C-alpha positions in Angstrom: -83.7 -47.2 -45.9 -80.8 -49.7 -46.0 -78.3 -46.9 -45.4 -74.7 -47.0 -46.5 -73.3 -46.0 -43.1 -75.1 -48.8 -41.3 -74.0 -51.3 -44.1 -70.3 -50.3 -43.7 -70.5 -50.6 -39.9 -72.0 -54.1 -40.1 -69.4 -55.1 -42.6 -66.2 -53.6 -41.1 -67.2 -53.3 -37.4 -66.9 -49.5 -37.1 -66.8 -46.2 -38.8 -65.6 -46.6 -42.4 -64.8 -43.5 -44.5 -64.2 -43.1 -48.1 -61.2 -41.0 -49.3 -61.5 -39.5 -52.7 -58.6 -40.0 -55.1 -58.0 -38.5 -58.5 -55.7 -40.7 -60.6 -55.7 -38.2 -63.5 -57.8 -40.3 -65.9 -60.1 -38.8 -68.5 -63.4 -39.9 -70.2 -64.1 -41.3 -73.6 -66.7 -38.5 -74.2 -64.0 -36.0 -73.4 -61.0 -37.2 -75.4 -62.9 -38.0 -78.6 -63.0 -41.8 -78.4 -66.8 -41.6 -78.5 -67.5 -37.8 -78.2 -66.1 -34.5 -77.0 -67.2 -32.0 -74.4 -68.0 -34.4 -71.6 -71.3 -34.6 -69.8 -73.2 -31.3 -69.9 -73.5 -31.2 -66.1 -70.0 -32.1 -65.3 -67.2 -29.9 -63.9 -65.1 -32.4 -62.0 -63.8 -29.7 -59.7 -67.2 -29.5 -58.2 -67.7 -33.2 -57.7 -64.5 -34.1 -56.0 -62.3 -32.4 -53.4 -59.2 -33.8 -55.1 -59.9 -31.9 -58.3 -60.1 -28.6 -56.5 -56.4 -28.7 -55.8 -53.3 -29.4 -57.9 -53.0 -33.1 -58.6 -50.7 -35.1 -56.3 -49.6 -38.6 -56.3 -52.2 -41.3 -55.5 -50.3 -42.4 -52.4 -50.0 -38.8 -51.1 -53.7 -38.1 -51.8 -54.8 -41.2 -49.9 -52.5 -40.5 -46.9 -53.5 -36.9 -46.7 -57.2 -37.8 -46.9 -56.9 -40.4 -44.2 -55.1 -37.9 -41.9 -57.9 -35.4 -42.4 -60.5 -38.0 -41.5 -58.6 -39.1 -38.4 -58.3 -35.5 -37.3 -62.1 -35.0 -37.7 -63.3 -38.2 -36.1 -62.2 -39.8 -32.9 -62.5 -43.4 -34.0 -62.2 -44.6 -37.6 -62.1 -48.3 -38.1 -61.2 -48.4 -41.8 -61.0 -46.6 -45.1 -62.1 -47.1 -48.7 -60.0 -45.7 -51.4 -62.5 -44.0 -53.7 -61.4 -43.4 -57.3 -64.0 -40.8 -58.0 -63.4 -38.2 -60.7 -63.6 -39.1 -64.4 -63.7 -42.7 -65.7 -61.5 -44.9 -63.6 -61.4 -47.9 -65.8 -60.4 -45.9 -68.9 -56.7 -46.6 -69.0 -54.5 -49.6 -69.9 -55.5 -52.5 -67.7 -52.0 -53.1 -66.3 -51.8 -49.4 -65.2 -55.2 -49.6 -63.6 -54.2 -52.7 -61.6 -51.0 -51.0 -60.5 -52.9 -47.9 -59.2 -55.5 -50.0 -57.4 -53.0 -52.3 -55.8 -51.0 -49.4 -54.6 -54.0 -47.9 -52.8 -54.9 -51.3 -51.2 -51.4 -51.9 -50.0 -50.7 -48.4 -48.6 -52.1 -48.8 -45.1 -53.6 -51.7 -43.1 -56.7 -49.6 -42.5 -57.5 -49.5 -46.2 -60.0 -52.3 -46.6 -61.3 -51.7 -50.1 -61.8 -49.7 -53.3 -64.6 -47.8 -54.9 -64.2 -47.3 -58.6 -66.3 -44.8 -60.5 -66.8 -45.6 -64.2 -69.0 -45.7 -67.2 -70.9 -48.8 -68.5 -69.1 -48.7 -71.8 -65.6 -48.8 -70.3 -65.5 -52.3 -68.7 -64.2 -54.8 -71.3 -63.6 -58.3 -70.1 -60.0 -57.6 -69.3 -61.0 -54.9 -66.8 -63.7 -56.9 -65.2 -61.4 -59.9 -64.8 -58.8 -57.7 -63.1 -61.3 -56.2 -60.7 -62.7 -59.7 -60.0 -59.2 -60.8 -59.0 -58.8 -57.8 -56.6 -62.3 -58.5 -55.1 -61.3 -62.0 -54.2 -59.3 -60.6 -51.3 -60.8 -57.1 -50.8 -64.0 -55.2 -50.7 -64.5 -53.6 -54.1 -67.4 -51.5 -55.4 -67.8 -50.6 -59.0 -70.0 -47.5 -59.4 -71.7 -47.3 -62.8 -73.0 -44.0 -64.1 -76.3 -45.3 -65.3 -78.1 -41.9 -64.7 -81.3 -43.0 -66.4 -82.7 -45.9 -68.5 -84.0 -43.5 -71.1 -81.7 -42.9 -74.1 -83.1 -39.5 -74.8 -81.9 -38.3 -71.4 -78.5 -39.8 -72.0 -78.3 -38.0 -75.4 -79.2 -34.7 -73.6 -76.4 -35.2 -71.2 -73.9 -36.0 -74.0 -73.1 -39.3 -72.3 -72.3 -40.9 -75.7 -73.5 -44.3 -74.5 -77.0 -45.8 -74.3 -78.9 -47.9 -71.7 -78.1 -51.1 -73.7 -74.4 -50.5 -72.7 -75.5 -50.4 -69.0 -77.5 -53.7 -69.4 -74.5 -55.3 -71.1 -72.1 -54.2 -68.4 -74.2 -55.3 -65.5 -75.0 -58.7 -67.1 -71.3 -59.2 -67.3 -70.4 -57.8 -63.9 -72.9 -59.5 -61.7 -71.7 -62.4 -59.6 -68.0 -61.7 -59.8 -67.5 -60.9 -56.1 -67.6 -57.1 -56.3 -70.4 -54.7 -55.5 -72.2 -53.0 -58.4 -73.6 -49.6 -57.6 -75.9 -47.5 -59.9 -75.7 -43.7 -60.1 -79.1 -42.3 -60.9 -80.0 -38.6 -61.6 -83.6 -37.4 -60.8 -85.0 -34.3 -62.5 -83.6 -34.7 -66.0 -85.4 -32.3 -68.3 -88.2 -34.1 -70.2 -88.4 -37.0 -67.8 -91.8 -37.5 -66.2 -92.4 -39.1 -62.8 -93.4 -42.3 -64.6 -90.1 -42.4 -66.5 -88.1 -41.9 -63.3 -90.0 -44.8 -61.7 -89.1 -47.0 -64.7 -85.4 -46.3 -63.9 -86.2 -47.3 -60.3 -87.6 -50.6 -61.4 -84.4 -51.3 -63.4 -82.4 -51.4 -60.2 -84.1 -54.7 -59.3 -84.2 -56.0 -62.9 -80.5 -55.7 -63.3 -79.6 -56.8 -59.7 -77.6 -53.8 -58.5 -76.2 -54.2 -55.0 -76.3 -50.4 -54.2 -77.6 -47.2 -55.6 -76.6 -43.5 -55.4 -79.5 -41.1 -56.1 -78.6 -37.5 -57.1 -80.8 -34.5 -57.9 -79.8 -32.8 -61.1 -77.9 -29.7 -60.1 -76.1 -27.0 -62.1 -72.6 -25.7 -61.5 -70.6 -22.9 -63.0 -68.6 -23.4 -66.1 -70.8 -26.1 -67.6 -73.3 -26.2 -70.5 -76.1 -27.0 -68.1 -75.1 -24.2 -65.8 -75.4 -21.7 -68.6 -78.8 -23.0 -69.6 -80.0 -22.6 -66.0 -78.6 -19.0 -65.9 -80.3 -18.3 -69.2 -83.6 -19.6 -67.9 -83.8 -22.4 -70.4 -83.9 -25.2 -67.8 -85.3 -25.3 -64.3 -84.2 -27.5 -61.5 -86.5 -29.8 -59.6 -88.3 -28.2 -56.6 -87.4 -29.4 -53.1 -90.8 -30.9 -52.2 -91.0 -32.6 -55.6 -87.6 -34.1 -55.1 -88.4 -35.4 -51.6 -91.6 -37.1 -52.9 -89.8 -38.6 -55.9 -86.9 -40.0 -53.9 -89.4 -41.8 -51.5 -91.3 -43.1 -54.5 -88.0 -44.3 -56.0 -86.9 -46.1 -52.9 -90.2 -47.7 -52.4 -89.7 -49.4 -55.8 -86.2 -50.8 -55.3 -85.3 -54.1 -53.5 -85.2 -53.7 -49.8 -81.7 -55.2 -49.6 -80.1 -52.7 -52.0 -77.7 -50.4 -50.1 -78.6 -46.8 -50.5 -75.3 -44.9 -50.6 -76.7 -41.5 -51.4 -80.1 -39.8 -51.6 -79.0 -36.3 -52.9 -76.1 -34.6 -54.5 -74.6 -31.2 -54.0 -71.5 -29.0 -54.9 -69.5 -26.4 -53.1 -71.4 -23.2 -52.7 -68.9 -21.3 -54.8 -69.5 -23.7 -57.7 -73.3 -24.3 -57.3 -75.9 -22.3 -59.3 -79.1 -24.2 -58.6 -80.8 -25.7 -56.7 -79.6 -24.1 -53.4 -81.7 -26.4 -51.3 -79.4 -29.3 -52.1 -76.8 -27.8 -49.8 -79.0 -28.7 -46.8 -78.2 -32.5 -47.0 -79.1 -33.3 -43.4 -82.4 -31.5 -43.6 -83.2 -33.3 -46.8 -82.6 -36.7 -45.2 -84.8 -35.8 -42.3 -87.6 -34.8 -44.7 -87.2 -38.0 -46.7 -87.4 -40.1 -43.5 -90.4 -38.2 -42.3 -92.2 -38.8 -45.6 -91.7 -42.5 -45.2 -93.2 -42.3 -41.7 -96.2 -40.3 -42.9 -96.8 -42.9 -45.6 -96.2 -45.9 -43.4 -93.8 -47.3 -46.0 -90.1 -48.2 -46.3 -87.6 -49.0 -48.9 -89.0 -51.9 -51.0 -92.6 -51.5 -50.0 -93.7 -51.4 -53.6 -90.9 -53.4 -55.1 -92.1 -55.9 -57.8 -90.0 -58.9 -58.5 -88.8 -59.0 -62.1 -90.0 -61.7 -64.4 -86.4 -63.0 -64.7 -84.3 -63.0 -61.5 -81.0 -61.2 -62.0 -79.0 -64.3 -61.3 -80.8 -66.1 -64.1 -80.1 -63.5 -66.8 -77.9 -64.7 -69.5 -74.3 -63.5 -69.8 -73.9 -61.6 -73.1 -71.0 -61.0 -75.3 -68.7 -58.1 -74.4 -70.0 -55.1 -76.4 -67.4 -52.6 -75.3 -66.9 -50.1 -78.3 -63.8 -50.8 -80.3 -62.6 -47.2 -79.9 -62.7 -47.6 -76.1 -61.3 -51.1 -76.1 -58.2 -49.9 -78.0 -57.6 -47.2 -75.4 -57.7 -49.8 -72.6 -56.2 -52.9 -74.2 -53.7 -51.9 -76.8 -52.2 -48.5 -76.1 -49.2 -47.8 -73.9 -49.1 -46.3 -70.5 -50.9 -43.0 -70.1 -49.1 -39.9 -69.0 -51.4 -39.5 -66.0 -50.7 -38.7 -62.4 -47.6 -40.4 -61.2 -48.5 -43.1 -58.7 -45.2 -43.4 -56.8 -41.7 -41.9 -56.5 
């Protein structure tokens, strides 16, 4: 695999660590702009360390996180400020820029940003702002694609469809920032063939990186209750290992693989418990590659139209979301400075 750790070491010359930051934003499928309730699998406290404690200022979160990393590792060359929970382009664009610039200017060892968001929350004003930041800094925009199949997105209560992802990527590509796809394997109703269709889309749309997650259930979520009630079963460990390798064989060899499994803290996690053994999972996945005699990209098929040659479409950001980003005043979110 073209692993993330090796990529960062090549790019920045040493160990580079992400520090999770919660800027206090919400999501348009939470606040009613496109839906309510949020994703059926999502309890942000289980996905981000910063949501497990009381919110603090962005600068304090970043400084505290950097100190923790320095205490843990002897040598850390640089840090990436990772805006992880919720939708981190879903706020007035001037406010977004202020938060991102604060993180970049806080410490000389902060070399870039990672911005987690949804494909329906990147109007042209946001992409232009991120493009400007990326002219002098490493920036990764992480899109929650999850699957290319709209029935799976409906099941999750994402309240966007795959056409939104296509539109966002076709407008994001070539702007100087990295585009990373989040993908979930094991969505109820998705066959192996359907998951491989999602794998093929990584090359079709020209993503620079991918994060692969197993579907897992945490307490306090609709999915968690369905698992407890026996309505939904999680993917078995061996099936997941085989599917991840199948997936990676079908994506371009140059795509950076930032994650190959997901997990949650033990006190939040319901199923599957095997996802807590991340290092063992990686060993099993690498061993499966060796048994097959394959590697990432071994079965990649070039798309009919190269990503760079895809036309740039009109901005199809929903009006209800655009209003939240481009016309409303400042949000009463986490204070970013004294």
